C-alpha positions in Angstrom: -65.8 -0.6 42.9 -64.0 -2.0 39.8 -60.6 -1.1 41.3 -61.5 -2.8 44.6 -62.7 -6.0 42.8 -59.4 -6.0 40.9 -57.2 -5.7 44.0 -59.2 -8.4 45.9 -58.9 -10.7 42.9 -55.1 -10.1 42.9 -54.9 -10.8 46.7 -57.0 -14.0 46.2 -54.6 -15.1 43.4 -51.6 -14.5 45.7 -53.2 -16.4 48.5 -54.0 -19.3 46.1 -50.4 -19.4 45.0 -49.2 -19.5 48.6 -51.6 -22.3 49.5 -50.5 -24.3 46.5 -46.8 -23.9 47.6 -47.3 -24.4 51.3 -50.1 -27.0 51.2 -52.9 -26.7 53.7 -50.9 -24.9 56.3 -51.2 -21.5 54.8 -54.9 -22.1 54.1 -55.4 -23.1 57.8 -53.6 -19.9 59.0 -55.7 -17.8 56.7 -59.0 -19.3 57.8 -57.9 -19.0 61.4 -57.1 -15.3 60.9 -60.5 -14.6 59.4 -62.3 -16.4 62.2 -60.3 -14.4 64.8 -61.2 -11.2 63.1 -64.9 -12.1 63.0 -64.8 -12.9 66.8 -63.2 -9.6 67.5 -65.7 -7.7 65.4 -68.6 -9.6 67.1 -67.3 -8.8 70.6 -66.9 -5.1 69.7 -70.5 -5.0 68.4 -72.0 -6.9 71.4 -69.9 -5.2 74.1 -70.2 -1.7 72.6 -67.7 0.3 74.7 -66.3 -2.8 76.4 -62.7 -1.9 75.6 -63.0 1.3 77.7 -64.6 -0.3 80.7 -62.1 -3.3 80.9 
């Protein structure tokens, strides 16, 4: 757990540095990516084996 917290903190720091450099654009892309992932996960949970049928 400690190692995982350390790496996630490092990733957060890197993202913070990028957002400071690139302004709000990188932050917008990052939030958009998270939202897209959440939608995909929700669809998989609701559909179950929807990928196989489609």
